[in-house]
N, C-alpha and C positions, 0 to 999 in steps of 0.2 A: 124261477125256483132254485135252479143249479148254481145260477150266480150267487144267491142269498146263502146257499148251503155253503158254498167256497169261500165266501168272505167271512161266515161265523165261523168255520174251520179255523181260517188264517188269523182270526183274533182271539182265539180260545188261550193263546199263550201269552198275551199282551206283547207282540213284537215290537222291537227298536225300529225295523225297517218292513214297509209293506209296499209290494210291488202290485199295482192295481189298474185296469183299464178303465177308461172314460166312462164316468156317469151316466153320459149323453147314449151310451149302447144300450142303457136299460131298456126293458120293453115297453114302457108308458113315461110320458113326461112326469107323472109324480113319483114314480119310481127313481127316474133321473134324479130329482129334485132331492128326495131321500138320500140316494146315495151320496151326492154332493155335500148334503149336510153332515153326514157320517165322516166323509173324507177330512171335512174343515175340524169337526169335532175330535178327531183321531190325532190330527196334527196339533190341535191346542193342547192335547194332553200329551205330546211329547214323540209322538210318534213319526219318523220321516216316512213321508209317503212319495213313491215315485209313480207318477201318474202319467199313463200314454193315454194321448188323447190327439185329434186332428182339429179340434175346435179350438183357435185362439183364443175366443172369447171366454171360453170355459177354462182355458189355461191361467188366463189373466183373473179369473175370479178365484181359482182354487190355490194358485202357486204362489210361494213367495218369490223363487226363482225357476226361470224356464230356460230350457235347453232346446235347441232345432236340430235335428238329426236329417241328414241327407245323404243318400248313398252309403248308409252304414257308418257314418261320420258326424262328429258333433260340429256344426258348422257356426253356431251362434249360442250364447249362454248370457244369462244377468238376470236382473230383476225387472 
């Protein structure tokens, strides 16, 4: 519920940029799926979403561009 409240508060002003953690970190698989759908919807509506995830499959499904960070440095980036 805390994550939902945080997300709702962040979206109240229709942000141009949103930083978000992985939907896979949701408490249940159905919550993760709904979170992923919301990320897609926000992006389609014009919000730039910076999504942090350790799951490359999730990044592939949700992102137009992916950056890999290792040791605090961007080591790879692309589509």
